[in-house]
PASEBA-1860 file (N, C-alpha, C; in nm, 3 decimals):
! residues 120
1> MTGIKEMV> -8.397/17.009/-0.826/-8.427/17.151/-0.818/-8.528/17.188/-0.926 ~ -8.609/17.287/-0.895/-8.706/17.334/-0.992/-8.693/17.484/-1.008 ~ -8.754/17.537/-1.113/-8.751/17.681/-1.136/-8.619/17.726/-1.195 ~ -8.584/17.852/-1.166/-8.461/17.911/-1.219/-8.342/17.852/-1.145 ~ -8.246/17.803/-1.220/-8.127/17.744/-1.161/-8.011/17.842/-1.172 ~ -7.929/17.845/-1.067/-7.812/17.930/-1.069/-7.696/17.851/-1.128 ~ -7.612/17.920/-1.205/-7.498/17.855/-1.265/-7.371/17.933/-1.231 ~ -7.257/17.873/-1.261/-7.127/17.936/-1.239/-7.052/17.935/-1.371
9> INLSSGRV> -7.006/18.054/-1.411/-6.935/18.072/-1.538/-6.791/18.113/-1.509 ~ -6.697/18.055/-1.582/-6.557/18.095/-1.574/-6.540/18.212/-1.671 ~ -6.528/18.333/-1.617/-6.514/18.452/-1.702/-6.382/18.451/-1.780 ~ -6.280/18.387/-1.726/-6.149/18.385/-1.791/-6.148/18.297/-1.915 ~ -6.231/18.192/-1.916/-6.233/18.101/-2.031/-6.365/18.103/-2.107 ~ -6.469/18.160/-2.045/-6.601/18.161/-2.108/-6.676/18.030/-2.094 ~ -6.622/17.937/-2.019/-6.684/17.804/-2.003/-6.779/17.803/-1.884 ~ -6.886/17.727/-1.896/-6.980/17.707/-1.785/-6.929/17.591/-1.700
17> LVKDLIKA> -6.907/17.617/-1.571/-6.862/17.513/-1.479/-6.979/17.440/-1.416 ~ -7.083/17.515/-1.381/-7.198/17.459/-1.310/-7.326/17.510/-1.373 ~ -7.418/17.418/-1.404/-7.550/17.456/-1.455/-7.656/17.447/-1.347 ~ -7.627/17.375/-1.240/-7.722/17.354/-1.131/-7.646/17.365/-0.999 ~ -7.643/17.486/-0.942/-7.565/17.513/-0.822/-7.647/17.486/-0.696 ~ -7.587/17.412/-0.605/-7.644/17.388/-0.473/-7.565/17.476/-0.377 ~ -7.634/17.556/-0.296/-7.566/17.643/-0.201/-7.577/17.587/-0.060 ~ -7.463/17.578/0.006/-7.457/17.539/0.147/-7.415/17.663/0.223
25> DSFLRRLK> -7.515/17.741/0.266/-7.487/17.870/0.328/-7.533/17.878/0.473 ~ -7.560/17.763/0.532/-7.591/17.757/0.675/-7.496/17.656/0.740 ~ -7.482/17.664/0.870/-7.391/17.573/0.939/-7.425/17.427/0.911 ~ -7.553/17.392/0.922/-7.594/17.253/0.903/-7.570/17.206/0.759 ~ -7.601/17.289/0.661/-7.579/17.249/0.521/-7.431/17.235/0.490 ~ -7.347/17.323/0.547/-7.202/17.311/0.526/-7.149/17.187/0.596 ~ -7.203/17.158/0.715/-7.159/17.040/0.791/-7.186/16.912/0.713 ~ -7.302/16.901/0.652/-7.337/16.782/0.573/-7.264/16.780/0.439
33> GLIPYKGL> -7.249/16.897/0.377/-7.179/16.906/0.249/-7.228/16.802/0.149 ~ -7.134/16.727/0.091/-7.167/16.624/-0.008/-7.176/16.484/0.053 ~ -7.164/16.475/0.185/-7.166/16.343/0.250/-7.291/16.262/0.214 ~ -7.412/16.322/0.211/-7.529/16.241/0.179/-7.541/16.201/0.031 ~ -7.457/16.256/-0.055/-7.468/16.232/-0.199/-7.389/16.108/-0.240 ~ -7.436/16.041/-0.345/-7.364/15.927/-0.402/-7.268/15.972/-0.512 ~ -7.280/16.098/-0.553/-7.195/16.156/-0.655/-7.255/16.285/-0.706 ~ -7.178/16.358/-0.784/-7.227/16.479/-0.850/-7.238/16.450/-0.999
41> EHGEGLLL> -7.348/16.489/-1.058/-7.367/16.475/-1.202/-7.291/16.587/-1.274 ~ -7.260/16.564/-1.400/-7.199/16.668/-1.483/-7.287/16.793/-1.478 ~ -7.227/16.908/-1.451/-7.303/17.032/-1.445/-7.353/17.070/-1.307 ~ -7.337/16.982/-1.209/-7.376/17.014/-1.072/-7.255/17.066/-0.995 ~ -7.281/17.141/-0.889/-7.175/17.189/-0.802/-7.231/17.232/-0.669 ~ -7.147/17.227/-0.566/-7.185/17.269/-0.432/-7.097/17.386/-0.392 ~ -7.160/17.499/-0.355/-7.088/17.616/-0.306/-7.102/17.622/-0.155 ~ -6.989/17.613/-0.086/-6.986/17.624/0.060/-6.946/17.768/0.094
49> TPCRSVHT> -7.036/17.841/0.161/-7.010/17.981/0.191/-7.072/18.022/0.324 ~ -6.996/18.085/0.412/-6.851/18.103/0.404/-6.779/17.972/0.433 ~ -6.659/17.960/0.380/-6.580/17.837/0.399/-6.435/17.867/0.363 ~ -6.342/17.811/0.439/-6.199/17.836/0.414/-6.119/17.710/0.381 ~ -6.173/17.593/0.412/-6.105/17.467/0.379/-6.208/17.355/0.380 ~ -6.172/17.241/0.321/-6.266/17.129/0.315/-6.194/16.996/0.337 ~ -6.274/16.894/0.359/-6.226/16.757/0.367/-6.324/16.670/0.289 ~ -6.283/16.548/0.259/-6.372/16.455/0.189/-6.400/16.330/0.274
57> CFMCFAID> -6.391/16.346/0.405/-6.421/16.234/0.495/-6.566/16.192/0.479 ~ -6.590/16.064/0.485/-6.723/16.003/0.475/-6.784/16.012/0.336 ~ -6.711/16.065/0.239/-6.760/16.069/0.101/-6.718/15.941/0.030 ~ -6.790/15.906/-0.077/-6.758/15.782/-0.149/-6.721/15.808/-0.294 ~ -6.683/15.933/-0.327/-6.646/15.967/-0.464/-6.547/16.083/-0.464 ~ -6.475/16.097/-0.574/-6.376/16.205/-0.589/-6.444/16.332/-0.640 ~ -6.383/16.446/-0.609/-6.434/16.576/-0.654/-6.318/16.667/-0.695 ~ -6.351/16.771/-0.770/-6.260/16.882/-0.794/-6.301/16.993/-0.699
65> VLYLDENM> -6.204/17.073/-0.653/-6.231/17.176/-0.553/-6.165/17.307/-0.594 ~ -6.241/17.416/-0.582/-6.188/17.550/-0.606/-6.203/17.634/-0.480 ~ -6.093/17.697/-0.436/-6.098/17.794/-0.328/-6.111/17.931/-0.393 ~ -6.210/18.009/-0.349/-6.241/18.138/-0.410/-6.225/18.251/-0.309 ~ -6.177/18.366/-0.357/-6.168/18.483/-0.269/-6.297/18.564/-0.277 ~ -6.298/18.684/-0.218/-6.419/18.765/-0.214/-6.463/18.815/-0.351 ~ -6.375/18.812/-0.450/-6.407/18.855/-0.586/-6.437/18.738/-0.679 ~ -6.450/18.618/-0.623/-6.474/18.495/-0.700/-6.354/18.460/-0.789
73> TVIAAFSD> -6.236/18.500/-0.747/-6.113/18.462/-0.817/-6.061/18.332/-0.755 ~ -6.021/18.238/-0.840/-5.968/18.110/-0.793/-5.831/18.133/-0.731 ~ -5.817/18.101/-0.602/-5.687/18.116/-0.538/-5.618/17.980/-0.516 ~ -5.693/17.873/-0.533/-5.635/17.737/-0.530/-5.731/17.643/-0.603 ~ -5.674/17.547/-0.674/-5.753/17.449/-0.749/-5.697/17.310/-0.722 ~ -5.785/17.217/-0.690/-5.746/17.079/-0.660/-5.827/16.985/-0.748 ~ -5.759/16.901/-0.823/-5.827/16.807/-0.914/-5.833/16.667/-0.855 ~ -5.946/16.600/-0.879/-5.963/16.459/-0.847/-5.924/16.425/-0.702
81> VGPWRFLP> -5.985/16.496/-0.608/-5.959/16.474/-0.466/-6.044/16.356/-0.419 ~ -5.978/16.249/-0.380/-6.048/16.128/-0.339/-6.104/16.136/-0.198 ~ -6.181/16.034/-0.160/-6.237/16.029/-0.024/-6.127/16.027/0.083 ~ -6.163/16.077/0.199/-6.077/16.080/0.316/-5.951/16.164/0.298 ~ -5.966/16.277/0.232/-5.855/16.372/0.214/-5.888/16.502/0.288 ~ -5.784/16.571/0.333/-5.797/16.702/0.397/-5.724/16.803/0.311 ~ -5.792/16.910/0.272/-5.729/17.015/0.194/-5.702/17.134/0.285 ~ -5.577/17.176/0.296/-5.545/17.287/0.385/-5.606/17.417/0.336
89> GRKGTRQV> -5.635/17.505/0.430/-5.688/17.636/0.394/-5.583/17.720/0.322 ~ -5.629/17.818/0.248/-5.541/17.913/0.179/-5.582/18.053/0.223 ~ -5.485/18.137/0.247/-5.512/18.275/0.288/-5.601/18.343/0.184 ~ -5.706/18.408/0.231/-5.796/18.480/0.142/-5.917/18.402/0.095 ~ -5.923/18.272/0.128/-6.038/18.191/0.086/-6.163/18.237/0.160 ~ -6.270/18.261/0.084/-6.398/18.302/0.142/-6.507/18.198/0.118 ~ -6.494/18.125/0.007/-6.592/18.021/-0.024/-6.525/17.913/-0.107 ~ -6.588/17.796/-0.107/-6.531/17.681/-0.176/-6.636/17.623/-0.270
97> LELPAGTL> -6.595/17.593/-0.392/-6.683/17.532/-0.491/-6.637/17.389/-0.515 ~ -6.727/17.293/-0.490/-6.698/17.152/-0.513/-6.768/17.107/-0.640 ~ -6.694/17.037/-0.726/-6.741/17.000/-0.859/-6.716/16.852/-0.886 ~ -6.785/16.795/-0.985/-6.754/16.657/-1.023/-6.607/16.644/-1.065 ~ -6.543/16.535/-1.029/-6.404/16.512/-1.070/-6.394/16.520/-1.221 ~ -6.291/16.588/-1.269/-6.268/16.603/-1.412/-6.315/16.736/-1.468 ~ -6.392/16.812/-1.390/-6.446/16.939/-1.438/-6.335/17.041/-1.465 ~ -6.236/17.049/-1.376/-6.130/17.148/-1.393/-6.050/17.123/-1.520
105> VATGTEKG> -6.017/16.998/-1.546/-5.943/16.963/-1.668/-6.028/16.989/-1.791 ~ -6.154/16.947/-1.787/-6.243/16.962/-1.903/-6.269/17.108/-1.939 ~ -6.270/17.196/-1.839/-6.300/17.338/-1.864/-6.176/17.426/-1.865 ~ -6.060/17.369/-1.833/-5.937/17.447/-1.831/-5.931/17.548/-1.718 ~ -6.006/17.523/-1.612/-6.011/17.617/-1.499/-5.888/17.600/-1.411 ~ -5.828/17.713/-1.374/-5.706/17.709/-1.294/-5.694/17.831/-1.204 ~ -5.592/17.830/-1.120/-5.565/17.940/-1.028/-5.555/18.071/-1.106 ~ -5.618/18.177/-1.052/-5.616/18.308/-1.115/-5.738/18.337/-1.200
113> HRLQFGRN> -5.813/18.235/-1.238/-5.934/18.257/-1.317/-6.042/18.321/-1.231 ~ -6.128/18.399/-1.295/-6.238/18.466/-1.224/-6.370/18.401/-1.263 ~ -6.452/18.374/-1.163/-6.582/18.311/-1.185/-6.694/18.412/-1.160 ~ -6.813/18.377/-1.209/-6.931/18.463/-1.189/-7.055/18.377/-1.182 ~ -7.150/18.419/-1.099/-7.280/18.353/-1.094/-7.366/18.403/-1.207 ~ -7.455/18.317/-1.255/-7.551/18.354/-1.358/-7.677/18.271/-1.341 ~ -7.775/18.297/-1.423/-7.901/18.220/-1.419/-7.924/18.158/-1.555 ~ -7.984/18.039/-1.554/-8.016/17.975/-1.682/-8.162/17.937/-1.686
END
């Protein structure tokens, strides 16, 4: 990516979760998701919007996953989700943020925390 990068900040902890956000906001981009990637680097993240649930089929690496409501509040958090897993939907989910495995533990991000977009 070039130019201004969008980031994601955890307002509840003050920690930056994502420094380089990739948005999947079309059907085709959501369909491909992270399948073409070999992994996510520290500071990268994929926002699937709109989205209510995810799977890790055809992926070759683990990820952390956050289900977010319309206010960017975390309504479910999943750590270290390996390949070929299905995560059930949660009522109120509007978008899903996929992160490198270990991000949730490293940043202390959990259910109930509020996130915000920013620019760096």
